[in-house]
C-alpha positions in Angstrom: 96.4 59.5 115.4 98.1 62.5 115.6 96.3 65.7 113.8 97.7 66.8 110.9 99.1 70.0 109.9 98.3 72.2 107.8 101.1 75.4 106.3 99.6 77.9 105.2 101.5 80.6 103.6 100.6 84.0 104.4 101.0 87.0 101.9 103.3 88.5 104.3 105.9 86.1 104.3 107.0 86.3 100.9 110.2 87.2 100.4 109.9 91.4 99.2 112.6 92.9 97.5 114.3 95.2 100.0 113.3 98.8 99.7 115.9 101.3 98.5 117.9 103.2 100.6 116.1 107.0 99.3 112.7 105.0 100.1 113.9 104.5 103.2 114.7 108.1 104.0 111.4 109.5 101.9 109.6 107.3 104.5 111.4 108.8 107.4 111.4 112.2 106.5 107.9 111.8 105.6 106.7 109.7 108.5 104.6 112.2 111.2 106.4 110.9 114.0 109.2 113.2 112.9 107.4 116.1 111.9 108.8 118.6 114.0 112.3 117.5 113.7 112.3 118.0 110.4 110.5 121.4 110.1 113.2 122.4 113.2 116.0 121.3 111.0 114.4 123.0 107.7 113.8 126.4 109.8 117.4 126.2 111.7 119.1 125.5 107.4 117.2 128.4 106.0 118.1 130.7 109.0 122.1 130.0 108.3 121.4 130.1 104.9 120.0 133.6 105.1 121.8 135.1 106.9 125.0 133.8 105.3 123.4 135.9 102.6 123.9 139.4 101.3 120.7 139.3 103.4 121.8 139.4 106.6 123.0 142.3 106.3 119.7 144.1 106.8 119.4 143.2 110.5 123.2 144.6 111.3 122.2 148.3 113.3 123.7 151.1 111.0 
């Protein structure tokens, strides 16, 4: 007689609602793997904003 197969449902096989686009984006940006890239983009954006502002004229020679 063949052995009986018992189906065990694990908690991970339940259907969960898909995560939203914003939640996935937040998780990607806060991931430790992406920290250096996110930091680099933030510094680049801040420096472009500084140079485009009137404060950027401080760096020009007289």
